[in-house]
N, C-alpha and C positions, 0 to 999 in steps of 0.2 A: 580553342582548346586543341592541344595536340592529341592525335590518336595513338593508342597503345599498339605496339607492334604485335601482329598475330603470332609471332614466334615466342613472345614473352610468356604466354599462358602454358604452353607445353614445357618450357624450361622451368617455370615455377613449379608445375606439377611434378616434374622429374626431380627437382631439388627437394621438394617436400617428401616424395616417396623415398628418396635416398636417405634423407634424414631419419624418417621413421624406421627404415630398415636397419640403419646403424644403431638406433636406440633400442629396437627390439633385440638385435643381435647382442648388444652389450648386456641388456637385462637378462637374456636367456643364459648367459655364461656366468651370472653372479651366483656364488655359493648360497645355498638355501640356509635360512636362519634356523637354529635349533633351540628348542625350549630347554631351560635349565632343569637338570635332574641331579639330585644328590648322588655322589659316587657310591656304588654298592660295595660295602666292605663286610667281610665275614666277622661279625661280632657276636659274643654270647647272647643268648636270649635273656630278656629281662625276667626277673622273678616277680610274679604277680602279687605276692603277698608281702613284698618288702615295703616297709613304712619308714619314712624319715622322721627323726625327732622334731618336735615343734620348734626348737631353736636352731634349726639347721643353718639359717643365714647368719646367726650370731652364735656359732658353735662354741666359741671360747667361754660363753656364759655357763656351760656345763661344768666348768672347773670351780664355779661358785667362789670366785676370788674378786671382790670389788676393786682391789687395787689394779688387777689385770684389766678389768673392764674399763677403768678410768684411763689406763695407758692406751688402749685401743682407740678410745674417743679422741684423746690428745693427738695420737699419730695421724688419724684420718684428717684432723683439722689442720695440722701443721706440715705434713710431709710434702716435700716439693715434687716428688714423683706423681702424687695425686693431683697437685696443681697443674703440672705439665699435661697429664692425661686429660684433665678437664678442659684445658685450653685447646687441645687437639680436637676434642668433640665440638667445641664452639666453632673451630675453623671448618670442620666437616659439615656442620649444619649450615654455615654461611655459603659453602660451596653448593650444597643442595638448593638453597634459596636462589642462588645465582643461576643455576641450571633451570629452575622452574620459570624464571623470567622469560626464557626463550619460547615458552609455549604461548605467550601473549604478544599482541602487537606493541610496537614501540612508537610512542607519540612524542614529538618535540615541538616546542614553541620557538619560532624563529623571528627575530627582529633585526633589521639592518638599515643603516643610514650611510650614504656615501656622497662625497662631493669631489668633483674632478675638474681640473683646469686642462683644457685641450690645447694642443699646439695650433696656433693660427696659420702656420705654414704647412700643415698637413693637408693631404688631398681630401680628407673627409671633413674639413672644417666648415661649419655652417655659420656664416657671418651674422645672419639675423638672430640666431639663438645666442650668440655670444660665446666666449671661450669656456664658460662655466656650465657644467651639467651636474645634476644630482639625481638621486634615486632613493626612495624609501620603500621598505617592504615590511609587512607584518603578517604572519600566518602560522598555520600548523602543518606539520609534515608527519606522515605515518608510514611505517614499513612493517612488513610481516612476511615470514617465510612459511609457507604451508608445509606442515610436517606430514606429508603423505606416507613416508616410509618409516616413520618412527625414529628419526634421528635424535630429536630432542627428548622424546619419551625414553629412549634407551639410555641417553646420557643422564636423565633424571633417575632412572632405575639404578644406574651405576653409582651415582652420588648418594642415593638413599642407602644402598648396601654398604658403602664406605662409611657413612655416618654410623650405621649399626655396628660395623667392625670397630670403629674407634670407641664406641660406647662399650663394646665387649672388651676392648683392650684396656679400658679403664678398670673393668672388672678384674683383668689379669693383674693389674697394678694393686688393686685393693686386696685381692686374695693373697697375693705374695706379701704385701705389707702386713696383713693380719698374721700370716704364718711366721714372718720374720720377727715381728714384735713379740709374739707369744713364745717363740723358741728362744729369743734373746732374754726374755724374762725368766724362762725356765733355766737357762744357762746361768744367769745371775743367782737364782735361788739355789741351784745345785752347788755353785761355788761358795755360797753362804754356808751350806751344809758341810762342804769340804773344809772350809776355814774353821768351822766349829770343831770338826774332827781333828784337824791339825793342831789347834790350840789345846784340845784335850790330850792328844798324844804328847805334845811338848810338856805339858804339866806333869804327865806320868813319867816321862823320861827325866825331867829335872828332879822330881822327887826320888826316882831310882838312883840318880847320880848322887844326890845328897846322902842317901843311905849308904851307898857304896863308899863314899869318902869317909864316912864315920867308921865303917867296917875296916877300911884300909888302914885308917889311923889306929884302929884297935888291933890290927894284925890278923883280922879274921879272913880277909880276902887278899888276893895277890894284886900286883900292879896291873896285870893283864886284864882282870875283870874291871878295875877302875877305868882303864883306858877304853874298854869296850862301852862302858856306860857313858863316858864323855863323848865317844864317837856317835852313839845313838842320839844323845841330846843335841849335838851339833847338827846331825842330819835332820832331826825333827824341826829344828829352828829354820834350816834352809828350806824345808818343805813348806813351812808356814809362810815364809817370805814369798816363795814362788806362787803360792795360792793367793796371797794378798794381791800380787801383781796381776794374776789372771782375772781376779774379780774386778780389779780396777779397770781392766780392758773391757770386761763385759758390761760394766756400768756405762762407760763412755759409748760403747756400741749401741746400747739401748737408748741412751740420751739422743744419739744421732738419729735413730729411727723415729723417735718421738718428735723430731723436728725442732729441738730446742736451740736456743741461742748459743753462739760459740763459748761464751763465758760459762754457761750451764753445762756444756759438754766438757770443758776443761776441768771443772770441779762439780761433777754431777751429784745432786741430792735426790735420791730415789727411794720412794716408800717401798716397804715390803708387805706382802700379804701372806698367803698360806705357804707352809713349808713343802718341800718336795714330796715327802711321804703322804701328806694329805692330798696333794694334787694328783698323785698316782692313784689313790683310792677312788677319786672322783672321775678319773679319766674313763671314758666309755665311747664306744662307736656303735652305730646301729647294726643290728644283725641282718644278714642276708642282703647285702647292699645290691640294689638293682643296677644292672649295667647300663640301662637307658639313662641313668643319671649323667652319663658322660656328655650328653648333649647340653647339659647345664654348664659344663666347663667353659669359662669365658674365652679361653684360647681356641677351643674348637668352634665356638660361635663366631669368633673373629675370623678364623681361617675360612669358614664356609661363606661368610658374607663377602670376603675378598674374592672368593671363587664366583659368587653370584655377580659381583661387580665386573670381573673379567669376562664373564659370559655376556653381560650387557654391553661391554666395550666392543665385543665382536659384532653384535647387532648394530651398534652405532657405526662402526667402520664399514659395515656392509652397505649402508645407505649411500656411500659415496659413489657407488656404481649407478645409481638411479638419477633421473632428471630432478632438477631443483627448481621449484616455482617460487618466485619472489614477487611480492606486490608492494608498490609504493604509491603514495598519494600525497597531494599538497592542496592547501586551501588557504586563501588569505587576500590581502590587499597590496597593490604595488602602484607607485606613482612617482613621477619625476619631481613633484612638489609635495612637501610634507602637508600642506594645507588641503590638498585634495586626496589624501591617503584614504579617508573614510568615505569618499564618494563612491556610489554604487558602480560607476564606470571603472573604478580601480580594482574591482574584484577579479580574481583569477582562481583557477583550479586545474589540477592535472591528476591523471591516474595512469600508472604504468605497470604492466605485467611483464615479467622476464622469466623465460623458461630456458634452462641450460642443461645440457647432457654431456658428461665427459665422454670423449671419443678416444683420445690418445693422451696418455700420461706417462708413457715409457715405463710402465710397471709400478708407478708410485702407489696407486691404490692397492694393487696386489701386495706390495711390501707392507703396507699398513695392516692389511688383513692377516698376513703371515705373522707379523709381530703380535697382533692381538690374540691369535690362536696359540702362539708360543707362551704368552703370558697366562693364558688359561691353563695350559698344560703345567706350568709352574705352580699355579694356584692349586690344581688337583694334587700335585705331588706334596705340596706343603700341607694341604688338608689331610691327606693320607698319613703323612708323618706325624702330624699333631694327634690324630686319633691313636696311632700306634704308640706314641709316647704316653698318652693318657692311660692306656691299658697297662703299660709297663709301670707307670707311677703307682697305679692302684695295686698292682701285684706286689711291687716291692714294699709299699707302705704296709699292706696287710701282713706280708711275710715278716717285716720288722716288728710289728705288734705281737705276733705269735711268738717270735724268737725272744722278744723282751720279756714276755710273761714267763717263759720257761727259764730264762737266765735269772730272773728275779727269784723264782722259787728255789732254784739250785743254789744260788749265792746265799740266800737266807739260811738254807740248811748248812752250808759250809761255815757261815759265821757262828751258828750255834755250836758246831763241832769245834771251831777254833777257840771259842770262849771256854769250853770245857778243857781243851788242850792247855790253854794258858793257866787255868786254875790248877790243873794237875802239875804243870811245869813248876809253878811257884811252890807247891807242896813238896815236890821232889828236891828242889833246890834248897829250900829251908831245912829239909831233913838231911841234906848232904849227899843225896843219891844222884844228883845231876849238876853239871856246871852251869854257871850263870848264862852262858851262851844259849842254852836251851830255852831259858826264859825270854831272852832277847829275840830269838827266832819266832817264838810263839807270839810275842807282842807285835813283831813286825808283820807276820802273816795276818793277824787279826786286823791290824790297822789298814793293810792293803785291801783286805776283803771288804771292810766297811766302806773304804773309799771307792772301791770298785762297785759296790752296791748303789752308792749315790750316782755314779756315772751310768750304771745300767738303768736306774729309774729315770734319769734325765733322757737317756736314749728312748725309753719307753714313752715318755711324754712327747718327745720329738716325733716318734713314729705315729702317734695318735694325731698330732697336728698334720702330718703328711697325708694321712688318710682323708681328713676333711679337705685339705687343699686339693688332693688328687681328684676328689669327687665334686669339686666346684663350690665348696662351702664358702660362705662369706660374700657371695655375689648373687644378686637377684636376677635370674635369667628372664623374668617377665618384664623387666623395665625397658629393654630395647624394643 
């Protein structure tokens, strides 16, 4: 047995000391990990006595319209945006499961059988054994990386946060779909009311034209008044046709939101429920809305979960600075002949431990850390913008509701006054104190005011829908 050189021990100690010094130096320069904290934003304090209605998650039921309820159920079942969001959740869940696998050892079953013909002219040829050799192997192999620094745990945290973000993103799709379907239904019902008004105005104009023709033939009125009556009748007919076209577009838009087949979108058959006036009287929003409800908004939940994931990515990237310990092991049987594979003498095993520490990567690890920190800053900005947009949505929705109430009251008063004006204009015309143009102007103003009231009521309903959407209604924040 050869003797080990006495200089080998000092050299080995020096190499070990140098290695440990480099490891400790590298570890000491690693940025420290930071625990996630929600960004501090100046938001209004919640009102402690605020209470949500019992049907907050199904807020559209407050309109007490079974047809509308059925449409929401149909849309949720058929809408492709919901299908897409659900598939993304499944993908995020699979990613989480894939990351969790790294926390456990990996074990494989290995089996091999080889047969080789060796060259008889080679220097290693063994004539007694012959040119043919074989080898058989059967065993298990295992590998495991010890997660000292939380590399896989951080990746698991990031994947879990992204799963929750995708679940909340589905909530965004659902709340948007709910609002769009309800508003499309209200638009269709408003156009139904507009069409009924247009038909009523046309009947009035045609009856007035018939009377004016009789009076013109009797020499009671001039040709000017006859042409005015004809013009108003033609204008009313054009308005009716335009309203029919708008309602047709509203029906196809609603059919598309419901996820119906192309043939049903081309020729939609849609049931009707409550009229616009009844829907307005049933529309209500909870008083003293608490601002802490904004944490229930799915887009805010999604933005924060993306921020949590970005923070976990930083912790995962940080582990690249530290040593990595990998363990591998093998156990099985190996033999040159298949008949002796199970012989106890064919048993083998091995166990290997590998420790590696990055020393020089030309700034690659630092670049990964910088990128991870930059993504976190982006996530913070996106979260802040989402919260800011949420408060603006609530402010604008509540403002629109208040304005709609005032406009409805004022327009109702105007309609009452215009009806009196029309009645007096007819009396003055029949008595010969006013021209027929005065009657036409009064009719036109009344028709425009009544049409405007329908549009204001539709806007009022749309504003109520916007309030529920702005406050995260239609999505259960407890599910994630």
